[in-house]
BAFI-3210 file (N, C-alpha, C; in Angstrom, 3 decimals, decimal comma, padded with zeros to 6 digits):
// residues 241
n [1|2|3|4|5|6|7|8|9|10|11|12|13|14|15|16|17|18|19|20|21|22|23|24|25|26|27|28|29|30|31|32|33|34|35|36|37|38|39|40|41|42|43|44|45|46|47|48|49|50|51|52|53|54|55|56|57|58|59|60|61|62|63|64|65|66|67|68|69|70|71|72|73|74|75|76|77|78|79|80|81|82|83|84|85|86|87|88|89|90|91|92|93|94|95|96|97|98|99|100|101|102|103|104|105|106|107|108|109|110|111|112|113|114|115|116|117|118|119|120|121|122|123|124|125|126|127|128|129|130|131|132|133|134|135|136|137|138|139|140|141|142|143|144|145|146|147|148|149|150|151|152|153|154|155|156|157|158|159|160|161|162|163|164|165|166|167|168|169|170|171|172|173|174|175|176|177|178|179|180|181|182|183|184|185|186|187|188|189|190|191|192|193|194|195|196|197|198|199|200|201|202|203|204|205|206|207|208|209|210|211|212|213|214|215|216|217|218|219|220|221|222|223|224|225|226|227|228|229|230|231|232|233|234|235|236|237|238|239|240|241]
n.u [016,701|014,605|015,191|016,458|015,775|017,879|018,707|020,512|021,186|022,756|024,684|025,680|025,380|022,833|022,098|020,954|020,248|019,665|019,785|020,587|019,660|022,085|023,693|024,697|025,038|022,323|021,335|021,644|021,410|022,186|022,466|023,708|022,965|021,779|019,455|017,433|014,794|013,386|014,161|014,607|012,624|012,430|014,960|014,736|012,747|014,131|016,200|014,794|013,468|015,638|016,640|014,649|012,561|009,720|008,085|006,486|008,088|010,184|012,177|012,632|013,597|016,405|017,989|020,174|021,045|022,402|025,100|024,739|023,688|021,025|018,570|018,809|018,860|016,326|014,689|015,474|014,788|012,091|011,101|011,798|010,216|007,734|007,504|007,659|005,489|002,816|003,234|004,051|006,640|009,638|011,764|015,097|017,328|020,496|023,741|025,290|027,988|029,094|028,493|030,071|032,556|032,658|032,888|035,400|036,991|036,895|038,648|041,110|044,054|045,603|046,831|046,440|046,001|044,042|043,212|040,198|038,892|035,994|034,649|032,351|031,223|030,224|029,402|029,638|032,382|033,145|033,511|031,762|032,864|034,061|035,747|036,954|038,034|039,760|040,210|041,239|039,057|036,999|035,031|034,946|033,589|035,681|035,784|033,412|030,953|031,482|031,200|033,567|036,257|038,282|041,036|041,382|041,514|043,636|044,073|041,536|041,369|043,226|042,234|039,851|040,471|042,492|045,880|049,208|050,750|048,915|048,502|050,852|052,743|050,886|048,691|046,335|043,170|041,337|038,328|035,554|033,099|033,959|036,732|037,314|036,835|038,525|041,104|043,853|044,148|043,446|045,440|047,622|047,141|047,879|050,804|052,602|051,289|050,015|048,055|045,978|043,972|041,385|038,003|034,854|031,573|029,088|027,984|025,003|025,052|026,717|025,187|022,962|024,165|024,943|022,465|021,294|021,815|020,160|017,616|017,406|017,233|014,761|014,469|013,723|013,332|011,156|008,584|007,353|009,039|011,583|014,228|016,486|020,059|021,291|023,701|024,245|022,374|019,758|020,057|017,975|015,648|013,378|010,261|009,593|007,526]
n.v [-011,904|-009,259|-005,629|-003,967|-001,745|000,253|001,552|003,720|005,176|005,651|007,499|011,040|011,449|010,641|007,878|006,492|003,841|002,095|-001,189|-003,734|-007,212|-008,493|-007,036|-004,706|-001,200|000,791|003,337|006,239|008,337|010,978|012,841|015,247|015,904|017,010|015,807|013,315|013,126|014,977|014,735|012,108|010,505|011,932|011,470|008,730|008,760|010,145|008,332|006,053|007,120|007,859|005,345|004,332|002,759|001,656|001,283|-001,107|-002,548|-003,558|-006,013|-006,157|-004,550|-003,102|-002,183|-000,226|-001,124|-000,046|-000,054|003,466|006,830|007,546|008,859|008,999|006,256|005,423|006,934|005,967|003,187|003,408|004,595|002,585|000,438|001,637|001,717|-000,963|-002,217|-001,534|-002,435|-005,025|-005,788|-007,599|-007,041|-006,507|-006,128|-004,796|-004,946|-001,898|-001,535|-003,821|-003,297|-001,043|-002,258|-003,679|-001,540|-000,621|-002,790|-002,573|-000,549|-001,621|-002,755|-005,419|-008,786|-011,007|-011,215|-009,055|-006,801|-005,313|-002,462|-001,204|001,905|003,930|007,104|007,549|009,558|011,333|011,212|008,687|005,694|003,468|000,314|-002,413|-005,419|-006,948|-009,639|-009,663|-011,571|-012,912|-011,775|-012,378|-011,516|-011,685|-011,692|-010,717|-009,676|-008,779|-006,099|-002,980|-000,285|002,067|004,098|006,102|006,128|003,685|001,758|000,000|-001,590|-002,680|-004,263|-006,265|-007,305|-008,270|-010,528|-010,608|-011,269|-009,930|-010,508|-010,340|-007,687|-006,026|-004,498|-005,202|-004,951|-002,706|-001,575|001,233|002,963|005,248|007,379|007,538|007,225|009,470|011,545|011,010|010,450|011,043|010,250|007,540|006,520|006,843|004,941|002,546|002,254|000,589|-000,491|-000,431|001,948|001,722|003,039|005,549|005,574|006,780|005,989|003,971|002,674|002,815|001,099|-001,043|-001,961|-002,908|-004,928|-006,765|-007,548|-008,840|-011,734|-012,890|-011,940|-013,122|-015,741|-015,840|-014,972|-012,805|-009,989|-009,707|-007,383|-006,242|-006,854|-006,024|-003,987|-001,203|-001,540|000,073|000,326|001,294|002,000|004,493|007,942|008,531|009,074|007,567|009,117|010,816|009,420]
n.w [093,629|094,862|094,894|097,879|100,611|102,593|105,773|107,883|110,940|113,182|113,755|113,469|110,698|108,670|106,672|103,639|101,414|098,342|097,333|094,938|094,426|094,507|096,118|095,068|094,873|094,092|094,455|096,606|099,556|101,803|104,886|107,155|110,484|113,724|114,593|113,089|112,456|110,926|108,284|107,381|106,080|103,740|102,647|102,168|100,201|098,188|097,606|096,720|094,502|092,885|092,336|090,870|091,815|093,728|096,964|096,718|095,013|096,412|098,180|100,829|103,962|105,448|108,495|110,442|113,686|115,859|118,332|119,206|118,565|120,692|120,027|117,226|116,506|117,360|115,662|113,133|113,249|113,776|111,433|109,606|110,583|110,254|107,500|106,873|108,150|106,982|104,396|104,499|104,172|104,863|107,700|108,619|111,229|111,755|113,246|113,880|114,381|113,226|110,571|110,210|110,457|108,063|106,319|107,136|106,411|103,673|103,269|103,656|102,196|100,459|101,311|104,208|107,830|109,764|112,407|112,928|114,342|115,178|115,874|117,434|118,323|121,613|123,241|126,411|126,695|125,887|123,825|121,645|121,011|119,007|118,202|115,225|113,138|110,073|107,395|104,392|102,951|104,658|107,386|110,807|114,118|116,733|119,247|121,767|121,668|123,405|125,741|126,236|127,641|125,526|126,213|127,322|125,394|124,532|126,854|127,053|124,727|125,325|127,765|126,875|125,570|123,636|123,173|123,858|121,598|119,569|119,325|119,512|117,124|115,272|112,443|112,586|111,899|112,486|112,809|112,271|113,916|116,525|116,339|114,790|116,582|118,762|117,870|118,449|121,123|120,936|119,269|120,970|122,883|121,808|121,160|119,793|117,735|114,359|112,889|110,292|108,741|108,785|108,338|107,040|108,307|110,040|106,877|104,872|102,786|103,624|105,780|104,382|102,830|104,795|105,677|103,524|103,165|105,174|104,433|101,930|102,680|103,724|106,295|109,032|111,295|114,142|114,060|116,296|118,408|117,736|118,637|119,108|119,780|122,320|123,636|126,188|129,227|128,950|129,999|132,043|134,679|137,028|137,737|140,827|143,377]
ca.u [016,001|014,226|016,014|016,116|016,035|018,736|018,701|021,493|021,052|023,394|025,640|025,084|025,049|021,822|022,428|019,946|020,708|018,887|020,706|019,952|019,738|023,482|024,413|025,229|024,347|021,552|021,218|021,881|021,219|022,607|022,377|024,265|022,112|021,718|018,290|017,108|013,354|012,811|014,619|014,883|011,668|012,794|016,106|014,211|012,072|015,166|016,924|013,898|013,236|016,864|016,793|013,541|011,729|008,805|008,015|006,009|009,117|011,263|012,134|012,840|014,190|017,490|018,154|021,237|020,435|023,219|024,855|024,967|022,804|019,735|017,512|018,981|018,462|014,868|014,100|015,738|014,009|010,673|010,800|011,879|009,013|006,586|007,439|007,497|004,202|001,678|003,595|004,367|008,027|010,441|012,745|016,271|018,116|021,913|024,653|025,968|029,424|029,452|028,461|031,269|033,692|032,664|033,451|036,828|037,637|037,007|039,778|042,333|044,610|046,610|046,446|046,866|045,009|044,068|042,208|039,382|038,245|034,940|034,436|031,295|031,196|029,146|029,141|030,192|033,812|033,337|033,254|031,299|033,905|034,000|036,857|036,658|039,175|039,548|041,166|040,781|037,738|036,020|035,017|034,343|033,682|036,764|035,520|032,052|030,889|031,598|031,328|034,814|036,942|039,315|042,355|041,421|041,369|044,641|043,785|040,301|041,661|043,902|041,343|038,746|040,891|043,621|047,170|050,143|051,200|047,891|048,437|052,155|053,172|049,808|048,083|045,009|042,387|040,381|037,582|034,231|033,024|034,768|038,114|037,403|036,842|039,569|042,211|045,138|044,141|043,419|046,782|048,532|046,885|048,501|051,993|053,354|050,426|049,915|046,705|046,047|043,095|040,142|037,034|033,503|030,618|028,665|027,261|023,769|025,412|027,188|024,023|022,182|024,886|024,882|021,087|020,865|021,722|018,979|016,426|017,378|016,851|013,413|014,553|013,486|013,088|009,777|008,386|006,987|010,118|012,856|014,606|017,904|021,046|021,739|025,070|024,181|021,042|019,594|020,224|016,687|015,321|011,959|009,710|009,333|006,143]
ca.v [-011,236|-007,876|-004,634|-003,701|-000,409|000,175|002,787|003,744|006,463|005,560|008,598|012,288|011,377|009,648|007,337|005,620|003,268|001,036|-002,194|-004,821|-008,495|-008,921|-006,130|-003,533|000,045|001,397|004,766|006,555|009,721|011,158|014,198|015,420|016,727|016,546|014,929|012,821|012,954|015,906|014,537|010,730|010,065|012,592|010,740|007,476|009,067|010,490|007,122|005,211|007,781|007,758|003,953|004,005|001,711|002,052|000,323|-002,436|-003,247|-003,974|-007,342|-006,063|-003,337|-003,308|-001,006|-000,269|-001,217|000,476|001,076|004,795|007,876|007,028|009,451|008,589|004,860|005,335|007,483|005,055|001,960|003,767|004,760|001,259|-000,302|002,307|001,331|-002,410|-002,687|-001,529|-003,071|-006,429|-006,059|-008,109|-006,110|-007,094|-005,152|-005,164|-004,215|-000,766|-001,759|-004,807|-002,598|-000,208|-003,151|-003,938|-000,331|-000,595|-003,831|-002,076|000,379|-002,380|-003,231|-006,468|-010,007|-011,120|-011,068|-007,744|-006,538|-004,133|-001,954|-000,262|002,832|004,926|008,041|007,219|010,659|011,182|010,946|007,262|005,167|002,092|-000,347|-003,860|-005,910|-007,946|-010,107|-009,609|-012,474|-013,486|-011,208|-012,853|-010,703|-012,392|-010,976|-011,163|-009,156|-008,243|-004,641|-002,435|001,162|002,267|005,363|005,936|005,858|002,291|000,857|-001,051|-002,504|-003,398|-005,294|-007,377|-007,906|-008,936|-011,811|-010,545|-011,204|-008,933|-010,858|-009,922|-006,232|-005,402|-004,544|-005,681|-003,978|-002,468|-000,539|001,826|004,012|005,600|008,680|007,477|007,496|010,855|012,454|010,696|009,819|011,208|009,413|006,134|006,169|006,784|003,741|001,403|002,850|-000,357|-000,977|000,450|002,317|001,768|004,015|005,955|005,721|007,126|004,898|002,865|003,048|002,082|000,029|-002,190|-002,474|-003,699|-006,149|-007,715|-008,026|-009,586|-013,195|-013,239|-011,700|-014,132|-017,013|-015,722|-014,670|-011,395|-009,688|-009,447|-005,930|-005,805|-007,079|-005,448|-002,745|-000,896|-001,809|001,419|000,307|001,509|002,497|005,938|008,758|009,025|008,565|007,432|010,259|010,555|009,142]
ca.w [094,728|094,600|095,590|099,273|101,148|103,772|106,562|108,976|111,631|114,501|113,897|112,983|109,279|108,310|105,356|103,047|100,155|097,711|096,797|094,209|095,112|094,595|097,000|094,364|095,215|093,023|094,754|098,004|099,977|103,190|105,422|108,492|111,346|115,106|114,668|111,750|112,294|109,952|106,906|107,005|105,066|102,473|102,107|101,641|098,933|097,201|097,202|095,935|093,221|092,088|091,909|089,981|092,410|094,781|098,066|096,292|094,240|097,302|098,766|102,263|104,521|106,414|109,348|111,432|115,007|116,922|119,220|118,669|119,062|121,134|119,228|115,839|116,355|117,484|114,439|112,029|113,358|113,670|110,015|108,985|110,963|109,660|106,094|106,772|108,679|106,037|103,124|104,713|103,821|105,986|108,258|109,256|111,985|111,657|114,119|113,235|114,491|112,212|109,282|110,167|110,207|106,623|105,709|107,434|105,614|102,300|103,212|103,841|100,937|100,595|102,014|105,607|108,883|110,393|113,424|112,668|115,553|114,823|116,988|117,273|119,443|122,540|124,140|127,760|126,520|125,651|122,498|121,491|120,224|118,829|117,399|114,196|112,356|108,630|106,763|103,120|102,649|105,628|108,599|111,932|115,388|117,603|120,590|121,883|121,747|124,752|125,890|126,976|127,442|124,499|126,795|127,779|124,253|124,566|127,967|126,734|123,736|125,992|128,763|126,192|125,040|122,713|123,837|123,351|120,255|118,629|119,268|119,265|115,737|114,406|111,546|113,135|111,231|113,410|112,130|112,750|114,578|117,744|115,952|114,330|117,730|119,740|117,141|119,138|122,325|120,530|118,787|122,112|123,684|121,134|120,533|118,962|116,673|113,198|112,516|108,843|108,116|109,422|107,254|107,511|108,405|109,185|105,668|104,586|101,856|104,399|106,515|103,440|102,438|105,899|105,812|102,342|103,339|105,967|103,623|100,868|103,301|104,254|107,724|109,334|112,701|114,528|114,108|117,641|119,368|117,285|119,313|118,893|120,825|122,668|124,145|127,633|129,586|128,759|131,204|132,530|136,009|137,271|138,508|142,237|143,685]
c.u [015,715|015,189|015,569|016,463|016,841|018,835|019,722|021,498|021,736|024,329|025,016|024,783|024,038|022,106|021,338|020,499|019,689|019,880|019,924|020,188|021,133|024,330|025,033|024,380|023,640|021,417|021,501|021,627|021,658|022,495|022,928|023,356|022,143|020,557|017,859|015,615|012,767|013,197|014,761|013,914|011,974|013,989|015,668|013,558|013,088|015,872|016,055|013,656|014,449|017,071|015,689|012,662|010,804|008,781|007,495|007,048|010,208|011,058|012,344|013,466|015,254|017,674|019,308|020,650|021,284|024,362|025,186|024,034|021,444|018,612|017,599|018,516|016,953|014,190|014,268|014,866|012,511|010,260|010,808|010,640|007,771|006,413|007,154|006,085|003,080|001,968|003,845|005,795|008,782|011,497|013,876|017,073|019,548|022,737|025,359|027,483|029,897|029,461|029,680|032,510|033,792|033,240|034,957|037,577|037,833|038,184|041,119|042,791|045,635|046,126|046,852|045,733|045,148|042,990|041,497|038,735|037,260|034,617|033,361|031,264|029,980|028,737|029,749|031,658|034,111|033,137|032,595|032,300|033,621|035,134|036,418|037,965|038,799|040,626|040,538|039,338|036,640|036,144|034,284|034,544|034,791|036,526|034,096|032,075|030,948|031,632|032,537|035,310|038,065|040,682|042,513|041,396|042,360|044,368|042,523|040,555|042,296|042,963|040,199|039,172|042,040|044,918|048,068|050,615|050,197|047,940|049,772|052,562|052,097|049,303|046,635|044,354|041,326|039,636|036,202|034,255|033,809|036,224|038,273|037,531|038,043|040,807|043,528|045,225|044,210|044,779|047,747|048,328|047,539|049,760|052,746|052,509|050,383|048,449|046,694|045,209|041,952|039,155|035,680|032,599|029,963|027,834|025,993|024,046|025,852|026,070|023,200|022,858|024,887|023,482|020,673|020,794|020,498|017,700|016,282|016,932|015,444|013,359|014,353|013,251|011,603|009,580|008,064|008,160|011,440|013,096|016,078|018,758|021,682|023,166|025,173|022,788|020,938|019,682|018,882|016,424|013,817|011,454|009,459|007,842|005,517]
c.v [-009,784|-006,907|-004,485|-002,258|-000,565|001,537|002,674|005,129|006,466|006,718|009,874|012,329|010,261|009,201|006,366|005,102|002,262|000,102|-003,184|-006,136|-009,050|-008,003|-004,940|-002,310|000,614|002,903|004,977|008,024|009,822|012,613|014,209|016,344|016,166|015,574|014,554|012,768|013,827|015,603|013,081|010,215|010,694|011,894|009,407|007,704|009,385|009,238|006,216|005,805|007,654|006,343|003,522|002,878|002,326|001,004|-001,044|-003,242|-003,854|-005,406|-007,328|-004,745|-003,744|-002,029|-001,223|-000,194|-000,741|-000,466|002,410|005,793|007,307|007,541|009,003|007,165|004,699|005,836|006,499|003,816|002,253|003,938|003,410|000,434|000,302|001,986|-000,160|-002,865|-002,666|-002,260|-004,568|-006,791|-006,594|-007,095|-006,893|-005,986|-005,665|-004,349|-003,102|-000,920|-002,790|-004,171|-001,706|-001,057|-003,504|-002,735|-000,255|-001,611|-003,365|-001,129|-000,325|-002,943|-004,315|-007,650|-009,966|-010,907|-009,706|-007,673|-005,236|-003,713|-000,868|000,593|003,853|005,796|007,759|008,395|010,381|010,761|009,457|006,922|003,798|001,413|-001,840|-004,272|-006,999|-008,377|-010,094|-010,447|-013,084|-013,087|-011,715|-012,036|-011,465|-011,589|-011,572|-010,764|-008,636|-006,723|-004,187|-000,922|001,415|003,691|005,153|005,572|004,402|001,293|-000,303|-002,068|-003,316|-004,520|-006,522|-008,078|-008,663|-010,215|-011,788|-010,435|-010,147|-009,213|-010,447|-008,419|-005,612|-005,596|-005,014|-004,558|-003,814|-001,326|-000,047|002,926|004,202|006,928|008,705|007,737|008,958|011,824|012,249|010,073|009,892|010,308|007,936|005,683|005,986|005,518|002,501|001,872|001,903|-000,959|000,035|000,685|002,560|002,891|004,391|006,212|006,104|005,912|004,925|003,344|002,222|000,933|-001,224|-002,793|-003,379|-004,994|-007,192|-008,317|-008,954|-011,107|-013,634|-013,052|-012,753|-015,488|-016,976|-015,434|-013,175|-011,235|-009,426|-007,948|-005,440|-005,881|-006,429|-004,102|-002,467|-001,401|-000,475|001,446|000,521|002,052|003,997|006,678|009,382|008,406|008,462|008,633|009,857|010,334|010,258]
c.w [094,354|095,302|097,044|099,619|102,425|104,442|107,684|109,619|112,991|114,795|113,326|111,494|109,052|106,884|104,912|101,726|099,655|097,031|095,946|094,943|095,249|095,461|096,308|094,683|093,991|093,212|096,231|098,283|101,423|103,594|106,836|109,298|112,748|115,296|113,256|111,470|111,188|108,510|106,478|105,929|103,713|101,832|101,496|100,282|097,834|096,687|096,337|094,548|092,312|091,557|090,949|090,495|093,455|095,876|097,619|095,521|095,114|097,798|100,256|102,651|105,529|107,220|110,321|112,823|116,158|117,302|118,560|119,315|119,442|120,228|117,778|115,608|116,446|116,216|113,287|112,077|113,270|112,216|109,305|109,309|110,314|108,186|105,939|107,159|107,646|104,731|103,254|104,360|105,036|106,402|108,905|109,924|112,083|112,647|113,352|113,310|113,476|110,828|109,128|109,907|108,726|105,877|105,933|106,585|104,174|102,142|103,332|102,508|101,222|101,407|103,483|106,576|109,535|111,469|113,057|113,973|115,132|116,040|116,633|118,521|120,315|123,416|125,504|127,732|126,374|124,173|122,625|120,566|120,114|117,900|116,439|113,543|110,883|107,955|105,517|102,813|103,568|106,904|109,689|113,212|116,244|119,052|120,636|121,972|123,198|124,681|126,778|126,778|126,423|125,061|127,218|126,630|124,304|125,650|127,684|125,738|124,391|126,970|128,109|125,495|124,061|123,502|123,222|121,942|119,196|118,381|118,887|117,807|114,783|113,512|111,958|112,381|112,196|112,683|112,710|113,468|115,877|117,458|115,545|115,503|118,640|119,101|117,907|120,362|121,943|120,021|119,954|122,936|123,092|120,409|119,611|117,843|115,537|112,867|111,005|108,268|109,036|108,294|107,822|107,527|109,771|108,004|105,530|103,633|102,613|105,239|105,600|103,047|103,543|106,044|104,681|102,552|104,140|105,155|102,534|101,409|103,876|105,734|107,943|110,825|112,936|114,725|115,516|118,600|118,976|117,960|119,023|120,047|121,178|123,213|125,631|127,951|129,343|130,072|131,610|133,886|136,146|138,077|139,947|142,470|144,505]
res [x|x|x|x|x|x|x|x|x|x|x|x|x|x|x|x|x|x|x|x|x|x|x|x|x|x|x|x|x|x|x|x|x|x|x|x|x|x|x|x|x|x|x|x|x|x|x|x|x|x|x|x|x|x|x|x|x|x|x|x|x|x|x|x|x|x|x|x|x|x|x|x|x|x|x|x|x|x|x|x|x|x|x|x|x|x|x|x|x|x|x|x|x|x|x|x|x|x|x|x|x|x|x|x|x|x|x|x|x|x|x|x|x|x|x|x|x|x|x|x|x|x|x|x|x|x|x|x|x|x|x|x|x|x|x|x|x|x|x|x|x|x|x|x|x|x|x|x|x|x|x|x|x|x|x|x|x|x|x|x|x|x|x|x|x|x|x|x|x|x|x|x|x|x|x|x|x|x|x|x|x|x|x|x|x|x|x|x|x|x|x|x|x|x|x|x|x|x|x|x|x|x|x|x|x|x|x|x|x|x|x|x|x|x|x|x|x|x|x|x|x|x|x|x|x|x|x|x|x|x|x|x|x|x|x|x|x|x|x|x|x]
***
């Protein structure tokens, strides 16, 4: 399979990567900013140039679809669509929380079953969270994504279907911008659990690796219908009549 371009903009760090058909990273570029509209295309150009490929050489485009920053997600998907439309390249939109779970799994050492909790800062003192099981290099969704307050993490895990035996003394890996901001609170919500690591992400590399199987199978998202998963409704109101 041809190389693919991967874009992830759900958090303040915009990340771009070029992967080969086997999921190996050929190049990458990133930048931290409040808004990504002024530099994302430049990052794409840097990554493509470093990889020595152009848009006609690609086999597809992968894009992180959230949840996360409303503005960041719109910019990322707009750029991805803008590159896919004139070139005819297939586009695959990937959950940013699932990509973050792949990053968390890479930080886990040793055999056994673990619970991965991907956390992205949602603003308004909340986090976007989703639980994944990691066993024998296989990552599967254990809990649906939700917008919650950090102090409610433990109760959310149980109410979403995990019993006390899954949590007490379990090896739980928590990471992402939500963990970075609320680490102390999150640790306090699960006093009997072990937090293994906090890692940065979601990475464009993981977004691309999750998209590769679909692209290889000839599957892609519809450019007109593909929209980000914002996690909650935007804070806008209808104008008065």
